[in-house]
C-alpha positions as a Python dict, from the first residue, in 0.01 Angstrom:
ca = {
    (1, 'E'): (0, 0, 0),
    (2, 'A'): (207, 292, 83),
    (3, 'L'): (278, 559, -192),
    (4, 'S'): (617, 662, -349),
    (5, 'P'): (770, 936, -253),
    (6, 'S'): (670, 1078, -622),
    (7, 'D'): (317, 994, -560),
    (8, 'Q'): (315, 1181, -208),
    (9, 'K'): (432, 1501, -344),
    (10, 'H'): (145, 1446, -596),
    (11, 'A'): (-134, 1355, -386),
    (12, 'Q'): (-2, 1681, -156),
    (13, 'I'): (-40, 1902, -409),
    (14, 'R'): (-367, 1828, -536),
    (15, 'A'): (-508, 1869, -257),
    (16, 'K'): (-264, 2219, -137),
    (17, 'Y'): (-405, 2392, -444),
    (18, 'H'): (-802, 2224, -405),
    (19, 'V'): (-731, 2072, -785),
    (20, 'E'): (-1025, 1815, -748),
    (21, 'E'): (-1297, 2137, -646),
    (22, 'L'): (-1126, 2321, -936),
    (23, 'I'): (-1225, 2050, -1210),
    (24, 'T'): (-1537, 2052, -1067),
    (25, 'F'): (-1572, 2398, -1062),
    (26, 'L'): (-1447, 2418, -1465),
    (27, 'S'): (-1695, 2158, -1555),
    (28, 'E'): (-1962, 2328, -1429),
    (29, 'H'): (-1857, 2621, -1668),
    (30, 'P'): (-1768, 2464, -2001),
    (31, 'Q'): (-1740, 2846, -2145),
    (32, 'S'): (-1436, 2887, -1997),
    (33, 'K'): (-1183, 2768, -2250),
    (34, 'S'): (-861, 2986, -2197),
    (35, 'I'): (-779, 2977, -1863),
    (36, 'A'): (-459, 3143, -1663),
    (37, 'L'): (-301, 3031, -1374),
    (38, 'Q'): (-141, 3275, -1131),
    (39, 'F'): (98, 3139, -866),
    (40, 'Q'): (263, 3343, -621),
    (41, 'D'): (635, 3341, -675),
    (42, 'D'): (729, 3060, -418),
    (43, 'Q'): (453, 2860, -550),
    (44, 'L'): (612, 2842, -941),
    (45, 'V'): (821, 2524, -845),
    (46, 'D'): (457, 2355, -812),
    (47, 'S'): (291, 2507, -1137),
    (48, 'T'): (431, 2273, -1387),
    (49, 'R'): (226, 1975, -1140),
    (50, 'V'): (-86, 2129, -1125),
    (51, 'Y'): (-117, 2247, -1514),
    (52, 'R'): (-71, 1877, -1622),
    (53, 'A'): (-320, 1770, -1355),
    (54, 'L'): (-566, 1987, -1489),
    (55, 'N'): (-408, 1981, -1854),
    (56, 'S'): (-472, 1562, -1835),
    (57, 'H'): (-802, 1547, -1711),
    (58, 'F'): (-933, 1828, -1944),
    (59, 'K'): (-755, 1734, -2233),
    (60, 'K'): (-794, 1916, -2559),
    (61, 'E'): (-1134, 2094, -2418),
    (62, 'R'): (-898, 2343, -2248),
    (63, 'Q'): (-606, 2598, -2276),
    (64, 'F'): (-409, 2643, -1917),
    (65, 'Y'): (-85, 2862, -1901),
    (66, 'V'): (120, 2946, -1608),
    (67, 'L'): (194, 3338, -1522),
    (68, 'G'): (524, 3348, -1505),
    (69, 'D'): (566, 3695, -1301),
    (70, 'T'): (320, 3960, -1170),
    (71, 'S'): (330, 4352, -1350),
    (72, 'Y'): (264, 4483, -1043),
    (73, 'S'): (187, 4381, -658),
    (74, 'A'): (183, 3992, -598),
    (75, 'C'): (-146, 3976, -397),
    (76, 'C'): (-331, 4144, -727),
    (77, 'I'): (-469, 3964, -1007),
    (78, 'D'): (-258, 4012, -1345),
    (79, 'D'): (-577, 4049, -1564),
    (80, 'V'): (-253, 4221, -1760),
    (81, 'N'): (-32, 3913, -1823),
    (82, 'A'): (-299, 3686, -1904),
    (83, 'S'): (-526, 3913, -2177),
    (84, 'H'): (-178, 3878, -2386),
    (85, 'A'): (-322, 3547, -2460),
    (86, 'K'): (-548, 3511, -2707),
    (87, 'A'): (-946, 3463, -2597),
    (88, 'N'): (-819, 3446, -2215),
    (89, 'D'): (-1161, 3394, -2061),
    (90, 'M'): (-1097, 3291, -1687),
    (91, 'I'): (-746, 3362, -1481),
    (92, 'I'): (-752, 3144, -1122),
    (93, 'K'): (-508, 3302, -884),
    (94, 'F'): (-365, 3109, -621),
    (95, 'G'): (-226, 3203, -292),
    (96, 'H'): (-259, 3535, -97),
    (97, 'S'): (-489, 3773, -234),
    (98, 'C'): (-545, 4123, -118),
    (99, 'L'): (-927, 4123, -321),
    (100, 'S'): (-864, 4415, -465),
    (101, 'T'): (-1043, 4301, -777),
    (102, 'K'): (-1403, 4123, -786),
    (103, 'S'): (-1469, 3830, -965),
    (104, 'R'): (-1564, 3981, -1338),
    (105, 'S'): (-1313, 4145, -1560),
    (106, 'K'): (-1271, 4471, -1652),
    (107, 'Q'): (-1161, 4431, -1965),
    (108, 'N'): (-1450, 4143, -2034),
    (109, 'E'): (-1702, 4148, -1823),
    (110, 'D'): (-1732, 3725, -1923),
    (111, 'K'): (-1410, 3666, -1779),
    (112, 'R'): (-1413, 3512, -1396),
    (113, 'L'): (-1188, 3559, -1170),
    (114, 'V'): (-1097, 3316, -954),
    (115, 'Y'): (-928, 3321, -616),
    (116, 'V'): (-776, 2923, -421),
    (117, 'V'): (-702, 2966, -49),
    (118, 'T'): (-361, 2785, -28),
    (119, 'E'): (-212, 2760, 355),
    (120, 'P'): (118, 2866, 406),
    (121, 'V'): (187, 2549, 627),
    (122, 'S'): (22, 2218, 676),
    (123, 'P'): (-306, 2271, 904),
    (124, 'T'): (-168, 1979, 1120),
    (125, 'S'): (175, 2118, 1183),
    (126, 'S'): (62, 2485, 1405),
    (127, 'P'): (-247, 2576, 1580),
    (128, 'L'): (-489, 2779, 1413),
    (129, 'L'): (-556, 2957, 1759),
    (130, 'T'): (-453, 2865, 2145),
    (131, 'P'): (-654, 2893, 2443),
    (132, 'E'): (-367, 3134, 2586),
    (133, 'L'): (-410, 3413, 2350),
    (134, 'L'): (-770, 3393, 2350),
    (135, 'S'): (-819, 3417, 2720),
    (136, 'K'): (-543, 3671, 2689),
    (137, 'V'): (-806, 3874, 2432),
    (138, 'V'): (-1094, 3798, 2669),
    (139, 'D'): (-895, 3941, 3008),
    (140, 'S'): (-782, 4279, 2821),
    (141, 'L'): (-1153, 4368, 2735),
    (142, 'P'): (-1350, 4599, 2981),
    (143, 'G'): (-1555, 4482, 3290),
    (144, 'G'): (-1769, 4703, 3504),
    (145, 'E'): (-2047, 4932, 3329),
    (146, 'E'): (-1841, 4912, 2982),
    (147, 'A'): (-1886, 4510, 3015),
    (148, 'G'): (-2179, 4479, 2814),
    (149, 'Q'): (-2061, 4738, 2527),
    (150, 'A'): (-1741, 4506, 2477),
    (151, 'Q'): (-1664, 4428, 2083),
    (152, 'L'): (-1407, 4147, 1938),
    (153, 'L'): (-1333, 4186, 1583),
    (154, 'I'): (-1155, 3864, 1455),
    (155, 'Y'): (-1003, 3882, 1120),
    (156, 'F'): (-838, 3570, 977),
    (157, 'D'): (-561, 3663, 659),
    (158, 'F'): (-654, 3514, 354),
    (159, 'S'): (-371, 3200, 374),
    (160, 'Y'): (-579, 3105, 640),
    (161, 'Y'): (-950, 3231, 572),
    (162, 'S'): (-1086, 2878, 476),
    (163, 'R'): (-937, 2743, 802),
    (164, 'G'): (-1087, 3047, 1026),
    (165, 'L'): (-1447, 3002, 888),
    (166, 'Q'): (-1408, 2593, 986),
    (167, 'W'): (-1315, 2751, 1339),
    (168, 'W'): (-1564, 3009, 1313),
    (169, 'S'): (-1830, 2770, 1313),
    (170, 'Q'): (-1739, 2579, 1598),
    (171, 'A'): (-1582, 2889, 1809),
    (172, 'P'): (-1545, 2785, 2182),
    (173, 'A'): (-1788, 3015, 2405),
    (174, 'L'): (-1558, 3307, 2513),
    (175, 'Q'): (-1616, 3311, 2883),
    (176, 'S'): (-1772, 3639, 2973),
    (177, 'L'): (-1778, 3744, 2635),
    (178, 'A'): (-2139, 3747, 2469),
    (179, 'P'): (-2174, 3560, 2182),
    (180, 'Q'): (-2372, 3893, 2021),
    (181, 'N'): (-2041, 4067, 2060),
    (182, 'V'): (-1810, 3861, 1904),
    (183, 'Y'): (-1747, 3958, 1514),
    (184, 'F'): (-1577, 3763, 1264),
    (185, 'G'): (-1425, 3869, 928),
    (186, 'H'): (-1651, 3729, 612),
    (187, 'V'): (-1556, 3768, 253),
    (188, 'D'): (-1803, 3897, 74),
    (189, 'T'): (-1828, 3579, -168),
    (190, 'D'): (-2134, 3762, -379),
    (191, 'S'): (-1822, 3931, -525),
    (192, 'F'): (-1595, 3711, -574),
    (193, 'I'): (-1500, 3331, -619),
    (194, 'L'): (-1383, 3128, -363),
    (195, 'M'): (-1164, 2804, -394),
    (196, 'P'): (-1242, 2588, -123),
    (197, 'G'): (-1598, 2717, -163),
    (198, 'S'): (-1747, 2936, 150),
    (199, 'P'): (-2134, 3018, 195),
    (200, 'S'): (-2184, 3379, 210),
    (201, 'P'): (-2285, 3523, 551),
    (202, 'S'): (-2630, 3485, 637),
    (203, 'K'): (-2746, 3842, 653),
    (204, 'K'): (-2704, 4168, 451),
    (205, 'P'): (-2653, 4470, 635),
    (206, 'E'): (-2914, 4687, 707),
    (207, 'D'): (-2880, 5010, 685),
    (208, 'P'): (-3169, 5280, 700),
    (209, 'S'): (-2893, 5515, 583),
    (210, 'G'): (-2901, 5323, 253),
    (211, 'A'): (-2506, 5282, 293),
    (212, 'S'): (-2348, 5022, -3),
    (213, 'L'): (-2210, 4744, 55),
    (214, 'D'): (-1865, 4848, 18),
    (215, 'E'): (-1928, 5112, 346),
    (216, 'A'): (-2017, 4831, 539),
    (217, 'K'): (-1711, 4702, 509),
    (218, 'V'): (-1402, 4678, 768),
    (219, 'L'): (-1090, 4650, 604),
    (220, 'G'): (-1240, 4505, 355),
    (221, 'R'): (-1426, 4269, 507),
    (222, 'L'): (-1747, 4173, 644),
    (223, 'F'): (-1776, 4128, 997),
    (224, 'R'): (-2111, 3930, 1155),
    (225, 'N'): (-2190, 3818, 1404),
    (226, 'S'): (-2355, 3472, 1483),
    (227, 'E'): (-2687, 3635, 1443),
    (228, 'G'): (-2585, 3797, 1166),
    (229, 'E'): (-2550, 4154, 1261),
    (230, 'T'): (-2318, 4336, 1104),
    (231, 'V'): (-2049, 4581, 1261),
    (232, 'T'): (-1960, 4921, 1001),
    (233, 'E'): (-1654, 5173, 1073),
    (234, 'E'): (-1946, 5410, 1172),
    (235, 'D'): (-2036, 5119, 1483),
    (236, 'L'): (-1687, 5133, 1567),
    (237, 'A'): (-1656, 5512, 1610),
    (238, 'K'): (-1926, 5492, 1849),
    (239, 'N'): (-1778, 5200, 2124),
    (240, 'K'): (-1469, 5253, 2290),
    (241, 'A'): (-1462, 4917, 2431),
    (242, 'T'): (-1329, 4739, 2072),
    (243, 'R'): (-1028, 4476, 2037),
    (244, 'F'): (-883, 4354, 1726),
    (245, 'L'): (-771, 4011, 1722),
    (246, 'Y'): (-545, 3932, 1363),
    (247, 'I'): (-421, 3568, 1251),
    (248, 'G'): (-180, 3578, 1012),
    (249, 'D'): (181, 3596, 925),
    (250, 'Y'): (437, 3891, 836),
    (251, 'D'): (436, 3865, 519),
    (252, 'E'): (459, 3510, 280),
    (253, 'Y'): (633, 3733, -17),
    (254, 'A'): (945, 3850, 236),
    (255, 'E'): (1194, 3714, 431),
    (256, 'E'): (1363, 3836, 722),
    (257, 'D'): (1683, 3679, 636),
    (258, 'D'): (1628, 3928, 306),
    (259, 'P'): (1849, 4263, 380),
    (260, 'D'): (1568, 4441, 193),
    (261, 'W'): (1343, 4320, 434),
    (262, 'A'): (1197, 4452, 712),
    (263, 'P'): (863, 4431, 982),
    (264, 'S'): (722, 4781, 860),
    (265, 'Q'): (704, 4600, 497),
    (266, 'S'): (472, 4308, 652),
    (267, 'R'): (91, 4329, 568),
    (268, 'Y'): (64, 4339, 958),
    (269, 'Q'): (241, 4716, 932),
    (270, 'K'): (127, 4810, 607),
    (271, 'F'): (-244, 4699, 622),
    (272, 'I'): (-387, 4616, 948),
    (273, 'L'): (-273, 4866, 1209),
    (274, 'P'): (-314, 5169, 997),
    (275, 'N'): (-662, 5134, 890),
    (276, 'L'): (-760, 5066, 1273),
    (277, 'S'): (-841, 5406, 1418),
    (278, 'L'): (-652, 5449, 1709),
    (279, 'E'): (-994, 5599, 1853),
    (280, 'S'): (-1214, 5326, 1791),
    (281, 'V'): (-994, 5042, 1839),
    (282, 'Q'): (-833, 5017, 2189),
    (283, 'E'): (-618, 4691, 2168),
    (284, 'V'): (-485, 4481, 1867),
    (285, 'F'): (-352, 4126, 1927),
    (286, 'H'): (-165, 3898, 1647),
    (287, 'F'): (-103, 3528, 1614),
    (288, 'S'): (110, 3415, 1314),
    (289, 'P'): (76, 3014, 1323),
    (290, 'Q'): (364, 2989, 1075),
    (291, 'R'): (608, 3096, 1351),
    (292, 'A'): (729, 2834, 1565),
    (293, 'G'): (444, 2768, 1863),
    (294, 'G'): (271, 3093, 1694),
    (295, 'E'): (305, 3430, 1802),
    (296, 'E'): (104, 3615, 2063),
    (297, 'K'): (157, 3991, 2140),
    (298, 'A'): (-88, 4251, 2205),
    (299, 'V'): (41, 4597, 2005),
    (300, 'A'): (70, 4837, 2278),
    (301, 'D'): (-128, 5200, 2203),
    (302, 'K'): (247, 5349, 2190),
    (303, 'A'): (357, 5143, 1895),
    (304, 'R'): (74, 5194, 1707),
    (305, 'Q'): (34, 5598, 1808),
    (306, 'K'): (395, 5619, 1677),
    (307, 'L'): (307, 5418, 1370),
    (308, 'I'): (10, 5654, 1275),
    (309, 'M'): (161, 5992, 1402),
    (310, 'K'): (411, 5924, 1166),
    (311, 'R'): (285, 5981, 843),
    (312, 'Y'): (20, 6246, 1014),
    (313, 'G'): (339, 6463, 1091),
    (314, 'N'): (411, 6462, 701),
    (315, 'L'): (66, 6648, 621),
    (316, 'E'): (279, 6971, 617),
    (317, 'R'): (537, 6871, 348),
    (318, 'L'): (212, 6730, 135),
    (319, 'E'): (55, 7134, 147),
    (320, 'T'): (427, 7257, 17),
    (321, 'A'): (487, 7060, -282),
    (322, 'E'): (460, 7187, -618),
    (323, 'I'): (471, 6876, -826),
    (324, 'V'): (316, 6610, -785),
    (325, 'G'): (370, 6231, -963),
    (326, 'I'): (109, 6011, -953),
    (327, 'L'): (218, 5691, -925),
    (328, 'I'): (31, 5409, -1106),
    (329, 'G'): (71, 5066, -918),
    (330, 'T'): (-255, 4928, -1021),
    (331, 'V'): (-468, 4915, -1346),
    (332, 'V'): (-677, 4642, -1241),
    (333, 'C'): (-792, 4718, -910),
    (334, 'D'): (-1203, 4827, -862),
    (335, 'N'): (-1235, 5248, -949),
    (336, 'H'): (-873, 5272, -982),
    (337, 'M'): (-928, 5537, -1256),
    (338, 'K'): (-1196, 5719, -996),
    (339, 'I'): (-926, 5751, -748),
    (340, 'I'): (-653, 5910, -1031),
    (341, 'N'): (-896, 6179, -1165),
    (342, 'F'): (-1062, 6257, -871),
    (343, 'L'): (-688, 6339, -771),
    (344, 'K'): (-606, 6512, -1053),
    (345, 'R'): (-857, 6751, -1021),
    (346, 'V'): (-813, 6825, -606),
    (347, 'L'): (-456, 6914, -714),
    (348, 'L'): (-538, 7090, -1056),
    (349, 'A'): (-791, 7305, -800),
    (350, 'Q'): (-479, 7357, -542),
    (351, 'G'): (-285, 7510, -795),
    (352, 'K'): (-27, 7178, -808),
    (353, 'K'): (99, 6987, -1114),
    (354, 'Y'): (93, 6672, -1183),
    (355, 'Y'): (286, 6402, -1392),
    (356, 'E'): (135, 6026, -1423),
    (357, 'V'): (421, 5792, -1397),
    (358, 'L'): (359, 5434, -1483),
    (359, 'I'): (635, 5222, -1400),
    (360, 'G'): (516, 4861, -1313),
    (361, 'K'): (680, 4777, -977),
    (362, 'I'): (860, 5055, -749),
    (363, 'N'): (1222, 5075, -742),
    (364, 'E'): (1421, 5354, -619),
    (365, 'P'): (1655, 5402, -964),
    (366, 'K'): (1325, 5413, -1129),
    (367, 'L'): (1246, 5734, -913),
    (368, 'R'): (1555, 5898, -935),
    (369, 'N'): (1443, 5960, -1284),
    (370, 'F'): (1213, 6237, -1206),
    (371, 'Q'): (1411, 6420, -976),
    (372, 'F'): (1218, 6752, -1023),
    (373, 'I'): (889, 6548, -835),
    (374, 'D'): (897, 6723, -521),
    (375, 'L'): (659, 6398, -380),
    (376, 'Y'): (450, 6124, -538),
    (377, 'V'): (118, 5931, -396),
    (378, 'I'): (70, 5588, -521),
    (379, 'I'): (-237, 5442, -667),
    (380, 'A'): (-218, 5018, -565),
    (381, 'C'): (-396, 4826, -410),
    (382, 'P'): (-485, 4805, -9),
    (383, 'E'): (-219, 4621, 90),
    (384, 'M'): (49, 4790, -82),
    (385, 'S'): (-24, 5133, -86),
    (386, 'L'): (188, 5234, 249),
    (387, 'V'): (493, 5265, 157),
    (388, 'D'): (809, 5356, 408),
    (389, 'F'): (900, 5706, 372),
    (390, 'K'): (1286, 5574, 386),
    (391, 'R'): (1249, 5297, 176),
    (392, 'F'): (1325, 5483, -154),
    (393, 'N'): (1472, 5779, -10),
    (394, 'T'): (1155, 6019, -136),
    (395, 'H'): (808, 6074, -9),
    (396, 'V'): (534, 5837, -131),
    (397, 'V'): (226, 5917, 42),
    (398, 'T'): (-164, 5739, 39),
    (399, 'P'): (-429, 5895, -159),
    (400, 'H'): (-593, 5962, 184),
    (401, 'E'): (-267, 6109, 327),
    (402, 'L'): (-273, 6369, 43),
    (403, 'L'): (-665, 6454, 65),
    (404, 'M'): (-614, 6487, 443),
    (405, 'A'): (-381, 6771, 347),
    (406, 'L'): (-547, 6926, 44),
    (407, 'R'): (-960, 6856, 111),
    (408, 'P'): (-957, 6886, 549),
    (409, 'Q'): (-1281, 6988, 556),
    (410, 'T'): (-1430, 6591, 366),
    (411, 'F'): (-1088, 6435, 501),
    (412, 'P'): (-1069, 6500, 835),
    (413, 'W'): (-796, 6328, 1048),
    (414, 'Q'): (-964, 6018, 1198),
    (415, 'S'): (-669, 5877, 1416),
    (416, 'K'): (-582, 5658, 1110),
    (417, 'I'): (-439, 5572, 737),
    (418, 'I'): (-722, 5486, 517),
    (419, 'T'): (-537, 5252, 207),
    (420, 'N'): (-829, 5169, 20),
    (421, 'F'): (-922, 5427, -195),
    (422, 'N'): (-1294, 5307, -240),
    (423, 'T'): (-1359, 5390, 89),
    (424, 'L'): (-1240, 5709, -2),
    (425, 'L'): (-1434, 5766, -270),
    (426, 'A'): (-1728, 5662, -63),
    (427, 'M'): (-1667, 5971, 161),
    (428, 'A'): (-1624, 6209, -150),
    (429, 'E'): (-1964, 6117, -276),
    (430, 'G'): (-2108, 6112, 35),
    (431, 'Q'): (-2011, 6491, 65),
    (432, 'G'): (-2151, 6566, -302),
    (433, 'E'): (-1807, 6547, -447),
    (434, 'Q'): (-1834, 6365, -786),
    (435, 'A'): (-1603, 6059, -895),
    (436, 'S'): (-1573, 5928, -1264),
    (437, 'E'): (-1355, 5688, -1492),
    (438, 'N'): (-1364, 5920, -1739),
    (439, 'Q'): (-1147, 6294, -1671),
}
């Protein structure tokens, strides 16, 4: 018997938001009673159906409520809003996430943070990858004496991560490329609770220097080949024959018909490209499943170089700034207080004044209230740290850019902009500089 349109919609939503798996997970964790449901803005239309499905199953055993807006970036877990509810002990975040907060709350160590992967398109409506793109990527790799060093790093955006794992488990042989030279970007599932569930990569990185797990990550992922071997940032710096393949859409939160939207605001240009060194990664490929037929393109070195060198050209302005505003764009990212306090000490050592500015989501009218500030440094998640200079008619820079200008010995130019401040803290501590939570 055919389902009615209403029943079909109900079934689609239960599948998209992995309601059955959530019910199983919540049944296995009966201690969580007060549960916040955090949706992307474009998913709020489905929130009542998900709420009713969970509420009808657990009845009065659990209390569910929907977060209607986010305090900071939409990709971040909103522990601030959720904590307004009495005894909140779990947050379930649906949709894209930057994974800048591990699955334990800073405000309550017993509170679990659960990330649910929801694809922006139906798996049957678009290809995940095309043979033509894979052939194009492989053809770009060097031959001859460098063929043995050729490496390919494959990064699936969070929205496609679950399907990417399935693809990786049965990935076709990439012609002349040896299996040990193809690396897949794994989410560290020892630190994050993901739905649908995914196994942890088979091996931990073995680093004789004692590097931490975070230091072994590239763009927040653990890149491992089929044999469980890990490639790190240090490995990439030594290899001059690396290609990078990114599978993801420009941005689920920004539409091209929005007058305020520009390609420079997409995660691809704000997060993926700046964090890949011009010296380490020779070519970047991008595939967008959501676009008609998918989009395949190689980013020319000149385009990447222009993006990164534009930021590098402003380091002199940072050196001459006398008053710096520290824009607090997150209070939930791991170690955000450490980087704030570290920047304060660096600024004071250089004889500069600073003001901490806590204004939630940034816009130009808010920043105009502080016209005496020469420039801002933003403390935000890795995906929201790179702000276009023209967007707010003032300079908003990343902690890495500020540190390259003021501490070039510790933070030398590496042909990239690091937007993950945990990487910066590791670099500082590697040079004997301590960063703490308390000023």
